[in-house]
Every structure is written in structure tokens, then in C-alpha cells.
C-alpha positions in Angstrom: 0.0 0.1 -0.1 1.1 3.5 -0.7 -0.2 6.6 0.9 -0.3 10.0 -0.8 -0.5 12.4 2.1 -2.1 15.8 0.6 -0.7 19.1 1.6 -2.3 21.3 2.3 -4.8 19.8 4.6 -6.5 20.4 7.8 -6.7 23.6 9.8 -6.8 26.6 7.7 -6.1 30.3 9.1 -9.6 31.0 10.0 -10.0 27.7 11.9 -6.6 28.2 13.8 -7.8 31.8 14.7 -11.2 30.6 16.1 -9.4 27.8 18.1 -6.9 30.1 19.5 -9.5 32.8 20.5 -11.5 30.2 22.4 -8.1 28.8 24.0 -7.2 32.4 25.0 -10.6 33.2 26.3 -10.7 30.2 28.5 -7.1 31.1 30.1 -8.4 34.9 30.5 -12.0 34.2 31.9 -12.1 30.6 33.0 -15.2 28.6 32.4 -18.0 28.3 31.7 -17.5 30.3 28.4 -20.4 30.1 26.0 -20.0 29.5 22.3 -22.8 30.3 19.6 -22.9 27.2 17.7 -20.0 25.0 17.1 -16.6 27.0 17.3 -15.8 24.9 14.0 -17.6 22.0 12.4 -15.4 19.3 13.9 -16.5 16.5 16.4 -12.8 16.3 17.8 -12.3 20.0 18.5 -15.9 20.5 19.9 -15.5 17.5 22.3 -12.2 18.7 23.5 -13.6 22.3 24.4 -16.5 20.6 26.0 -14.2 18.9 28.3 -12.5 22.0 28.9 -15.6 23.9 30.1 -16.7 25.5 27.0 -20.7 25.3 26.5 -21.9 25.3 23.0 -25.5 27.0 22.6 -27.9 27.4 19.7 -29.7 30.5 20.8 -28.3 33.5 22.8 -31.2 33.2 25.3 -29.4 30.1 26.7 -26.6 32.2 28.0 -26.9 33.8 31.5 -27.0 37.5 31.4 -23.5 39.1 31.9 -21.5 35.9 30.8 -18.7 35.6 28.2 -20.1 34.5 24.7 -17.9 33.7 21.6 -19.2 34.0 18.1 -18.1 31.0 16.2 -15.8 31.1 12.9 -18.9 30.9 10.9 -20.1 34.2 11.5 -23.5 35.5 12.9 -26.5 37.9 12.0 -26.7 41.1 13.2 -29.9 40.1 15.2 -27.8 38.0 17.1 -25.2 40.6 18.2 -28.0 42.9 19.3 -29.6 40.1 21.6 -26.3 39.6 23.0 -25.7 43.3 23.7 -29.4 43.5 25.1 -28.2 40.6 27.5 -25.1 42.3 28.5 -23.0 39.6 27.4 -19.2 39.9 26.8 -19.0 39.2 23.3 -16.0 37.9 21.5 -16.2 37.7 17.8 -14.1 34.7 16.1 -15.6 34.9 12.6 -13.2 34.2 9.8 -12.2 37.3 8.2 -13.1 35.6 4.8 -16.7 35.3 6.1 -16.8 38.9 7.2 -15.7 39.9 3.7 -18.6 38.3 2.4 -20.9 39.9 5.0 -19.4 43.2 4.1 -20.2 42.6 0.5 -23.7 41.7 1.4 -24.4 45.0 3.2 -22.7 47.0 0.3 -25.0 45.5 -2.3 -28.4 45.5 -0.1 -27.8 49.2 0.6 -27.3 49.7 -3.3 -30.6 48.2 -4.0 -29.5 44.9 -5.4 -31.4 41.6 -4.9 -28.5 39.2 -3.8 -28.4 35.5 -5.1 -26.3 33.7 -2.2 -24.9 30.4 -3.5 -24.7 28.1 -0.5 -26.5 25.3 1.4 -29.7 25.9 3.3 -29.1 25.5 7.0 -25.5 26.0 7.2 -24.3 28.5 10.0 -22.4 30.6 7.5 -25.4 30.8 5.1 -27.6 31.8 8.1 -25.2 34.4 9.2 -24.8 35.9 5.6 -28.3 36.2 4.9 -28.8 37.7 8.4 -27.0 40.7 7.3 -29.9 41.8 4.8 -32.6 39.4 5.1 -35.0 41.1 2.7 -32.4 41.2 -0.3 -31.2 37.4 -0.3 -32.4 34.4 -2.3 -30.8 31.4 -1.8 -29.5 29.4 -4.6 -28.3 25.6 -4.5 -28.3 24.3 -7.7 -28.6 25.3 -11.8 -32.1 24.2 -11.8 -32.8 26.6 -9.2 -31.4 29.5 -11.1 -33.5 28.6 -14.0 -36.6 28.8 -11.9 -35.7 32.3 -10.4 -38.4 34.7 -11.2 -36.2 38.0 -12.1 -36.2 39.5 -15.4 -33.5 41.6 -17.5 -34.5 45.1 -15.7 -33.9 43.7 -12.2 -30.9 44.8 -10.2 -29.0 41.7 -9.1 -25.8 40.7 -7.5 -24.4 37.3 -6.5 -22.3 36.0 -3.5 -21.1 32.6 -2.5 -20.8 30.5 0.7 -16.7 30.1 1.5 -16.6 26.5 1.8 -18.4 25.4 -1.5 -17.2 23.2 -4.4 -15.3 25.5 -6.8 -16.6 23.4 -9.8 -20.3 23.5 -8.5 -20.0 27.3 -7.7 -18.7 28.1 -11.2 -21.3 26.2 -12.8 -24.0 28.0 -11.0 -22.2 31.4 -11.5 -22.0 30.8 -15.4 -25.7 29.8 -15.5 -26.5 33.0 -13.3 -24.7 35.1 -16.1 -26.2 33.5 -18.8 -29.7 34.1 -17.6 -29.0 37.4 -16.2 -26.3 39.1 -18.1 -26.6 42.3 -15.9 -25.6 40.4 -12.7 -22.6 41.7 -10.7 -20.5 39.7 -8.4 -17.5 40.5 -5.9 -14.2 41.7 -7.2 -12.6 38.7 -5.6 -13.8 35.3 -5.4 -15.6 34.4 -2.0 -14.5 30.8 -1.9 -11.7 30.7 0.7 -8.2 30.1 -0.4 -8.0 27.0 1.9 -11.1 25.2 0.3 -9.9 25.8 -3.3 -6.3 24.6 -2.1 -7.7 21.4 -0.7 -9.9 20.7 -3.6 -7.0 21.2 -5.8 -4.8 18.7 -4.0 -7.7 15.9 -4.1 -8.3 16.8 -7.8 -4.5 16.3 -8.8 -3.6 13.4 -6.5 -6.8 11.4 -6.9 -5.9 10.6 -10.5 -3.5 8.1 -9.4 -5.5 6.8 -6.4 -7.8 3.8 -5.5 -9.2 5.4 -2.4 -9.4 8.7 -1.1 -9.9 9.2 2.9 -11.2 12.6 4.0 -10.8 13.6 7.7 -13.7 15.6 8.8 -17.0 15.7 10.3 -20.3 15.0 8.5 -21.4 18.6 9.0 -18.5 20.1 7.6 -19.2 21.6 4.3 -15.7 21.7 2.9 -15.0 18.6 3.9 -18.3 16.9 2.2 -17.0 18.8 -0.8 -13.5 16.9 -0.8 -15.1 13.3 -0.6 -17.6 14.4 -3.4 -14.9 15.7 -5.7 -13.1 12.4 -5.5 -16.4 10.4 -6.2 -17.2 12.8 -9.1 -13.9 11.4 -10.5 -14.8 7.8 -10.1 -12.6 7.1 -7.1 -13.9 5.7 -3.9 -14.0 8.0 -1.1 -14.8 8.1 2.7 -15.4 11.1 5.0 -14.5 9.8 8.4 -14.0 11.6 11.9 -11.2 9.3 12.7 -9.3 6.0 12.6 -12.0 4.1 14.7 -14.4 4.6 11.5 -12.1 2.8 9.1 -13.5 -0.2 7.6 -10.9 -3.0 6.4 -13.0 -3.9 3.8 -12.3 -0.9 1.8 -8.8 -2.3 1.4 -6.9 -5.5 -0.2 -3.6 -4.1 0.9 -2.1 -2.9 -2.4 -4.0 0.3 -3.1 -2.8 3.7 -3.5 -4.7 5.8 -0.9 -4.8 9.6 -0.7 -5.4 10.9 2.8 -6.5 14.6 3.4 -8.3 16.6 5.8 -10.9 19.3 5.8 -10.1 22.7 6.9 -11.6 22.1 10.6 -9.8 18.7 11.1 -6.8 18.4 13.4 -3.8 16.9 12.3 -3.7 14.4 15.0 -6.6 12.4 13.4 -4.9 12.4 10.3 -1.7 10.8 11.8 -4.0 8.4 13.5 -5.3 7.2 10.2 -1.8 7.1 8.7 -0.6 4.9 11.5 -3.6 2.6 11.0 -2.9 1.8 7.6 1.0 1.5 8.4 0.5 -1.1 11.0 -2.1 -3.2 9.1 -0.6 -2.9 5.5 2.9 -1.8 6.0 1.9 1.2 4.1 4.7 3.5 2.6 4.0 7.2 3.1 4.6 10.0 0.5 3.8 13.5 1.3 2.7 15.4 -2.0 2.7 19.3 -1.5 0.6 21.1 -4.0 0.5 24.6 -2.5 2.2 26.3 0.3 0.0 28.1 2.7 1.4 31.1 4.9 -1.9 32.7 5.7 -2.3 34.0 9.4 -5.3 35.8 11.0 -4.8 37.6 14.4 -6.8 37.2 17.4 -9.8 39.6 17.8 -8.9 43.0 18.9 -10.8 42.8 22.2 -9.1 39.7 23.0 -5.6 40.8 22.3 -6.4 44.0 24.4 -7.5 41.9 27.4 -4.8 39.8 27.1 -2.2 42.4 27.1 -3.8 44.2 30.0 -3.0 41.2 32.2 0.3 40.3 30.3 -1.1 37.0 29.4 1.0 35.1 26.8 -0.7 34.3 23.6 -1.2 30.9 22.6 
């Protein structure tokens, strides 16, 4: 067996920032600390913070008045911030800056009177937060068939935005169809799909050509992890999205396969290495790291947290 270990893989800059934000907040304020939705969509990360005293909530009303509340990497709607303020919560914003970029674009287009087509997945935390920036302006679009059913005409003022964790290919197809139907539609000057999502998809696309099986480390509710597995399957390669080595099924292998291993942007490296070791022990697998792109993006902790840490001279994580 040969393992092709895809690079880049795993944590992106936004996930690193969100995790470091929660770690630092726990060190500064102690526990419990409340987090609005999962800090990132990964079971191992969430379980770890639950053990450390973080409390994940789905509504701001669950948080005791005056407590510390952290907004997750996926971003939140203004209504959530208003409720947090009314409850006198000490809010810390760990929204990924690339999601904030989409929020600012949404606000700009809405103020200019555009109807905004948001390409994304219904119910995803990021989509809910983005549409919440201007609820009356948005129409959610998930497929090209939905584009064909849109009720707008050539005189309507239209714009489009995308969820940051989509399949690049799927988003491109939907955008192309939007432009075909509505030549007047405008979009952001720079692609909304984040660099890490694109890089991980590119690695799977390139490495799966020589592979028999692709293993993606990530949780089922992680959109970018799901897209990696889908991308491999679309290329005719068997792909499995798993949270860890305990979910590997030996029936997937005969022992002489080429296996690509990658991880979604919210999956820790430890689970990748667990899977590599599992295959090494059972099949004497040789490991070859394949680097497709170098990533050097870094996002600093939220300003309010940096200031609080500096005030008490707390070393950064």
C-alpha cells in the first residue's frame, strides 16, 4: 500500500484563529465560556472544548446575562449581536475574516438596492449568518435548476455572493448559469470561496488521478470536508469521509492500494496521523507527502481579546 498524504490539509487560518481565540478566552476568563454554535464543524475539536468547560449553545437566550459569549468562525447575523448586547453579554467575535468579507459585500449590495443571489447550502451556519446581514435582499440558490426557476428579469438589479466552503466546480457552474440568464448580474471583485477550500480541492483533484481510495478526515456537518469527498467520487474514486481511524473499515482495502489521505479545514492533524498509523500497522503502508501549494496565511486574534490579554500580560497561545 502507498499513502499519498495531501498538503495542504487540515486547519486553515480561520480555524486556527477561532480555536486560539477560544483557548485564550478560557485562559483569560475561566469557564464556563459560552459559544454560539460549534466553534468549528469538527467533532474532535468540539468534544475537546466541552471537556475544558466550553458550553455550545444554539440561541443567545441560553446564555446567562453578563456571561462571556464567543461567536464561532462561521459568523452571525446582526440580530444575534443585538440580543447579546441586550443581555449584557461580553461578546468575543471569532468570525473568519473571509466570512466577514462576504458579510460586508452583502451589506454593500443591499444598500445599493441589489437583489442578492447567495450560492450556498440551506441551513449551514455561515449561510444563516450571511443572509442575516440583509434578510429582505437575499435569495438562496443551491443548483443550476434553481437558477432556471428564478423569477427575475433583465431589468432587475441583481448580484451574487457565495458561501466560502463550496465546491469550486459547483459554484462555477451556478455562477455561469446566473450570468447566462441575467447578463446584468454583478459579483464580488474577488472570489468568495476561501483560499483553503480551493487549495484542498485542488490537491484532491490532482492526487486522486493515481489513487484507488481517498480518505477525508472531517465531520459530516463540515461543508468543505463533504466537498472533498464528493470531488473524489465525481472522478470515479472511492471516497470516505470519516472523523477518525476508529471509523476505517478494513473491507475498503486489499492491501495494495494507493490511498490519498487529506483533511477538511476544521480537522486536526492528530486524526490524520492516527489514520496513517492505522494503515501502516496493518498494511505496511509507505507514506509519501505531496505538497500542491504552500499556505502562509495568518489571522490575528480578535482585537478585544488581544487587548484584554495584554492588560493582564497573558502570553498568547
